[in-house]
N, C-alpha and C positions, 0 to 999 in steps of 0.2 A: 504493500500500500504506500509506503514512504520510500523516497530515494535516500541514498546515503547522506546526501547534503541535508535533507529534511530531518533525518534521524539525528544528525549532529546538532542542528538547530533546536530540535525538541529537547535534547539533553540540556542545552543552554537555557532554554525557556523554563525547564524544570528547575534549574538552579535559581532562576529569578521568580519562581512561583507564579508564572503567568497563568491566568484562567484559560480553560479550553476554548472559549469563544474567541479570545484574542489569538490563540495559537492557530486556529483554523484560518484566520485572516492572514497572519504572518506567513504561514507555510503554504498559503494559497491552495487549501484543500477544497476540492470540488464537491465531495459528498460529506457535508457537515454532520448529518445524523449518523452516518456510519462511523465517522471519526469519534463522535461523542460516545457511541456504544463501545468502541474499543478503548477509549480513554477511561471509561468507568468499569471496564473488565480488568480486574487486578492481574489476570494471567496473560493479558495481551502484550505484545511487544511495545505498543504505544505507552501503556500504563507503566510498564517496567522501565522504559527509557526515562519517562518523566520523573518517576520516583528515584531513579538512580541519580538524576540531576539534582534533586533535592538533597539526597544523601551526600553527594559531592560538595554541595554548597556548605552543608553542616561541617564536613570534614575540613574544608578550606578555612572556614571561620574559626573553628576550634584550633586548628594548627597555628593560625596567626595569633590567636589569643595566647596559646601556649608559649610561642616564641616571645611575645611581649612580657608575659608573666616571668619567664626565665630571665629576662633582662631586668626584672625588678619592678615592672609596672603593676602596682597593686590593684588598680581598677581592672586591668585585664585578668588578673587572678580571680577577682570577685566575679567578673563576667563569666569566666570559664567554669567556675564552681556553680554558678547559677544555671548555666546551660547543662552541666552534668546532672544536676538535680532534676531539671526539666525532663531530660532524656530518661532518667530512672523512673520518673512518674508516668511515662508513656508505655512502660513495659506491661 
């Protein structure tokens, strides 16, 4: 359904948490209802790519906060701890 270029963009849009209606426009999807069905199917390639983008975003943010905390940034340490507690609450 998606080209390699669209898949890469979808991953990036997942990182940015774009809603599916905007993704349809950005990726120039012809069959919006079919895309929406795939987007909401957790086992579809579209949903998997989108959620992978979200996970990559979290990893990038946490990695940066960790670097800052190691350098002595106490605000970054607090933010990292807050994010860790939020993730534990989602389990």
